[in-house]
N, C-alpha and C positions, 0 to 999 in steps of 0.2 A: 859073312856078308857085311856086318857092321864095320869090321876092320878094313875091308876093302873101301867102303864108303868113307871112313875116317881118313884113310891114306890119300884118297883122291881129294878130299876137302883140304887136307894139309898141303897138298901140292898146289891147289888153286890159290891158297893163301900165300904160299911162298912165291908163286909167279907174280901175284898182284903186288907183293912187297919188294920184289927184286928190281933194283934200278937198272940192271943189265937186260931185263926182259924187253922184248919188242913191244911197241905200243899196242899192236893188235892183240898180242897174247895177254897183256895187262887188261885191256878192255874186255876180252872174253872172260878172264878170271873174275873181274869185278862184276860182270853181268851174272855169272853163275852164283857168286856169293850174294848178290842182291836178291836173286830168285830164291835161294835157299832161305834167306832171312824172311822173305814174304811168306814162304810155305810154313816156316816155324811159327810166325805170328798167327797165321790162320789156324794152325793146329792148337795153339794155346787158346785162341778165341773160342774154339769149338768145345774145349774141355772146361 
């Protein structure tokens, strides 16, 4: 499960960084990565 999550995360990072990606795909990837960062911050705050 973690490998699948990690692969998806790496794909989102690649899409966000790829200058050939469409603007909408870049925006979606950035939104996913921002959401992930917020979740990680919340988890750290709880621990």
